[in-house]
C-alpha positions in Angstrom: 8.8 223.4 157.3 11.2 223.9 154.6 10.9 221.4 151.4 13.9 219.5 150.5 15.0 219.1 147.1 18.0 217.2 145.8 19.9 218.0 142.6 20.5 215.2 140.1 23.9 214.5 141.5 22.6 214.5 145.1 20.0 212.1 143.9 22.4 209.6 142.4 24.8 209.7 145.5 21.5 209.3 147.9 20.3 206.1 146.0 23.8 204.4 146.5 23.8 204.9 150.3 22.2 201.8 152.4 18.8 202.0 153.7 20.1 202.4 157.3 22.3 205.2 156.3 19.5 207.0 154.1 17.2 206.8 157.2 19.4 208.2 159.6 20.4 210.9 157.4 16.8 211.5 156.1 15.7 212.0 159.6 18.5 214.6 160.6 17.6 216.3 157.4 13.9 216.6 158.1 14.4 217.6 161.7 17.0 220.4 160.2 14.3 221.6 157.9 11.4 221.5 160.4 13.3 223.4 163.4 16.5 224.9 161.7 18.4 223.1 164.3 21.3 220.5 163.6 24.8 220.2 163.4 25.2 222.7 160.7 28.2 224.8 159.6 28.7 227.5 156.7 31.7 226.4 154.5 34.7 228.5 153.4 35.9 228.7 149.9 32.6 226.8 148.6 29.0 227.8 148.5 26.5 226.5 150.9 26.5 224.6 154.3 27.1 221.2 155.6 25.1 219.0 157.9 26.8 216.3 159.7 25.3 212.8 160.6 28.0 211.1 162.3 30.7 210.3 159.4 28.2 211.4 156.7 27.8 215.1 155.2 25.1 216.7 153.6 26.1 219.6 151.3 23.2 222.3 150.7 22.1 225.9 150.1 19.2 227.0 151.6 16.7 230.0 151.8 13.4 230.6 153.3 11.3 228.0 151.8 13.7 225.3 150.2 16.8 223.3 151.1 18.7 222.5 147.8 20.8 219.1 148.8 24.0 219.4 146.4 25.8 216.3 147.7 25.6 213.5 150.1 28.4 211.5 151.2 31.0 210.0 153.4 33.4 212.7 154.9 36.5 211.2 153.3 35.1 211.7 149.9 32.5 214.8 150.1 35.0 217.5 150.2 36.8 216.7 147.2 
């Protein structure tokens, strides 16, 4: 299982989410870290990939040991 690390900006975004949304996103993020499976797509014109959880998105970079979360937010705001 890969470890999950948040950038300072992603940590601020994470703390602003409701507990229910955090639980949903956290469960999917942990599942992706453990299995490598999920609704993940490599982004064009931007470094990294995105994990989709309903209307919420997690933008991240990954290597063999670590997933670095760069941003967490609603789909209408995350790509700005």
